[in-house]
Structure formats: structure tokens, C-alpha cells
C-alpha positions, 0 to 999 in steps of 0.5 A: 500500499502506498503511504502519503507521509505528512509534513511533520513527519518529513521535518522531524527526520529532515530538519530536527537536531535530534530526529526519532530513530524509530520514525526515521527507520520507518520512513526510510523502509518506506522510501526503500519499498517505493511505497512513499507518495507526495501531494503538492500542499505537504510539498509546499509546506515543506519547501516554504521553510527552506531558505538556502537555495542550494538546500532547496534545490538538492531536496527538490531533486530528491523529492522528484523521485516520489509519485505525486497524488493529483488533486482533482476537483471531486477531491476538493468536493469530498474534502468539503464533505468531510469537513461538514461531517466532522463539523456536525459531530463537533470536530473541528479541523483545518481545510488542508487537513481534510483535503488530505483525508480525501486524498487518502481516501480516494487514492486508498492509501495509508497516511503517516503523521504525528499529528493527533487530529488525524486519529480523531478524523479517523473516528468518522472518515474512511481513512487509514493511518500507518 
């Protein structure tokens, strides 16, 4: 199964002075198995914090190796539906979070994140967390 990796995981592995060894190994195993996929909003978040142009370009070349989940109009509409479902049940979340939920449901992939909000969303939405 393909796995979409959240910005917080990439940050903990790539930018942290003291990366979590278990999370780093898991991500490396997924990469070696060619299971990691990316999407535009997560890429934008990752690259937004890189100020050094050379570092930016090096990372851009490395990230080019991953497949990208394309966001269609139907996925945006599903994200709005997921937002409404959660809101009806008193659960709040950001629009990008629900877009990610719609993506992983649409592409039938898992999501690797350390963001606990997704565990709450999982109670109401058909998403798989790794």
C-alpha cells in the first residue's frame, strides 16, 4: 500500500537536530520499498521553510523521485464533505487536513503523521493511518 507522508514527519526526520530513530527507520523503509507518495500541499509546506537556495534545489531533486497524488475537483468536493461531517459532530479541522483525508481515501493509501487530529478524524472518515 502506498503511504502519503505528512509534513510533520518529514520535518522530524530532515530538520530535527535529534530525529526520532524509529520514525526515521520507518520512513527509510517505506522509501526503500517505493511506497512513499507526495502531494502538492505537503510539498509546499516542506519547501516553505528552506531559505538556502542550494539546499532547496538538492531537496527538490530528491523529492522528484516520489510519485505525486494529483488533486482533482472531486477530491476537493469530498474534502468539503468531510469537513461538514466532522463539523456536524463537533470536530474541527483545517481545510488542508480534510483535503489530505479526501486524498488518502480517494487513492486508497495510508497516511503517516504524528498529528493526533487525524486519529480523531479517523473515527468518522474512511482513512487509514500508519
